[in-house]
TIPA-870252 format. One record per residue (C-alpha): x, y, z. Coordinates in steps of 0.001 Angstrom, whole numbers, plus 500000, padded with zeros to 6 digits. Layout:
// residues N
XYZ;...
This chain:
// residues 263
524377490062498992;524184493737499834;522784494546503259;519369496116503779;520966499162505396;523145499702502336;520023499580500171;518342502138502380;521219504584502062;520679504822498304;517284506458498641;517322510214499079;514649511513501473;512467514434500494;511120517239502666;507474516495503542;504669518891504390;502272518099507240;499252516425505559;498617514740502227;495115514673500788;494010511157499939;491874511920496905;489217509524498284;485825511236498749;484945511184502447;488221509689503693;490041512899504596;487214513717506999;488220510649509031;491944511437508908;492413514940510269;492537516294506673;494693513555505132;497536511099505591;500531512270507648;503091513288505058;506191511176504586;504793508190506495;503943504568505674;500252503668505874;499040500059505676;495836499328503743;494618496017505132;491681494018503815;490189490863502412;490314490135498659;487837492238496717;487518495036499242;489098497645496949;492631498033498279;494121498535494818;491389500986493850;491946503060496980;495696503198496377;495220504041492711;492905506926493563;495535508196495991;498165508209493226;495886509493490473;494515512396492504;498010513387493634;499384513439490103;496333514881488350;495037517364490933;497855517915493401;500887518023491078;502561515232493086;504215512498491053;503419508916491983;504967505455491665;503001502201491781;505006499058492579;502716496241491463;503277492752492849;499898491247491910;499157492235488331;501138493280485256;501069496819483985;498631496361481039;495941494859483262;496404497538485913;496154500310483313;493029498808481754;491228498222485057;491956501679486401;491067503356483103;487638501724483383;487241503659486640;488189506952485004;491862506964486041;494014507600482969;497443506522484181;498702506207480606;498296509961480177;500010510640483498;502861508325482530;503268510149479225;503431513451481121;506100512002483436;503839512258486480;503397508513487048;505542505384486815;504521501739487058;507151499344488409;506392495687487642;507298493572490684;505215490506489811;508308488322489442;509303488945493081;506471486787494378;507455483992491995;510955483570493417;511162480009494826;511960479269498450;515515478456497419;517086480492494634;520565481162493291;522663484238492649;525028482902490026;525923479490491459;525476480522495075;522327479168496772;520420481798498737;517123481926500564;514405482874498120;512555484789500808;515524487056501511;516241487457497804;512649488548497286;513049491279499906;516219492561498257;514585492540494827;511590494464496130;513870497090497653;515732497357494334;512439497936492520;511326500614494973;514676502306494406;514164502043490649;510862503871490892;512307506588493139;515269507137490825;513048507249487751;510514509820488887;511414511452492256;507805510969493423;505937512337496422;503564509352496589;504434505643496450;502265502512496559;503455498927497062;500596496542496250;500801494045497845;503360492520500217;501214489523501166;502748486915498852;506219487941499978;505860488277503745;503554485274504134;506590483185503180;507783483899506695;505362481738508708;506910482529512078;506221485949513573;509852486089514742;510996485858511110;508223487910509607;508654490971511801;512232491835510662;511214491182507040;508333493654507297;510561496071509210;513044496067506323;510281496995503872;508782499696506106;512165501257506893;513093501462503220;509769503077502342;510074505446505307;513548506486504175;512201507758500841;510503510733502499;507437510044500359;503957509233501584;503656505477501061;500672503147500979;501427499490501576;498710496881501038;498339493459502616;495689490752502763;493726490272505963;494583486692507073;491796486418509645;488677488324510697;486732488970513868;487513490657517162;489866487842518185;492035487987515065;495802487969515500;497421491307514699;500150491127512047;503638492697512377;502925495161509577;500076496607511665;502478497468514463;505251498789512220;503264501070509891;502499504616511016;498857504154510103;496459501294509407;493188501386507479;491019498267507538;488641497433504689;485973494801505367;483227493027503441;480232492319505699;477655489527505603;474934491653504056;477179492821501213;477949496155502832;481502497441503024;483206498917506070;486283501166506338;487909501746509718;490969503802510635;492616501518513192;495452503946513874;497189507001512445;500048508241514600;500077511964515254;496543512407513948;493112512966515418;491082510344513596;487554508993513508;488064505312514346;484398504317514001;483765501858511126;482174503796508280;480407502452505183;481960502867501761;481010501961498213;482866501377494971;481282503402492181;482062503826488509;484790506335489382;486239504566492418;485835504318496151;483745506719498241;483455506776502046;480293507865503840;482084509611506679;479006510572508708;477051507326508427;477151504228510609;477736500623509595;475104498050510446;475763494319510625;479470494666511371;480154490950511836;482498489515509218;481265487769506138;483102484438506120;
């Protein structure tokens, strides 16, 4: 099996500018005008908080308004469902794909690789094989489009196969390093395994350049918090956000009430 470092060498870095606008109404105001260009940002949240919508807006705005091609590596849902759901929110990725400004890479099979798999007749660890396959698919998207924006949604099913932190950290590091090597601005999503002030931080939170936390509160309100963004002056106060008919919008000057978790 080819080493992770050999995989990384295949990806040609691009020259980044300083900031990348998110395309999310209200979010840039919390981020010192946008994401740091060429970095990996983790979007962390419970199911149903809008992680995929946020990432899709980031790609759609970049391709439609900012002339920056985007690649979506989908590990949770097949392309037709993604296209249909995002089109219902006013994001016409089919048009962008036709114009060669967007590419969808289907990575749903990666999360279905069993714990023990085979390459030919040689038994290998399914977890490690999944990592290699994901890296191959990221490379496929880069080669196909030469994008400036990349989304991997989500790594949860893959990295949660590594129950021990000692095993999980190098697995996440492999993914982050490969994404970092592309020179693109990358959003990486993951499920929030626990809530509350005493929750255990996950390796991906330490390894990503930035972390944005999406929460669903007891009263049905939603909260977005920038936990970190290296090299940026950010507003780290939890701010309310809503999901409207055209996507996610952050109320950057308002406060969140009832911030205790909803489970």
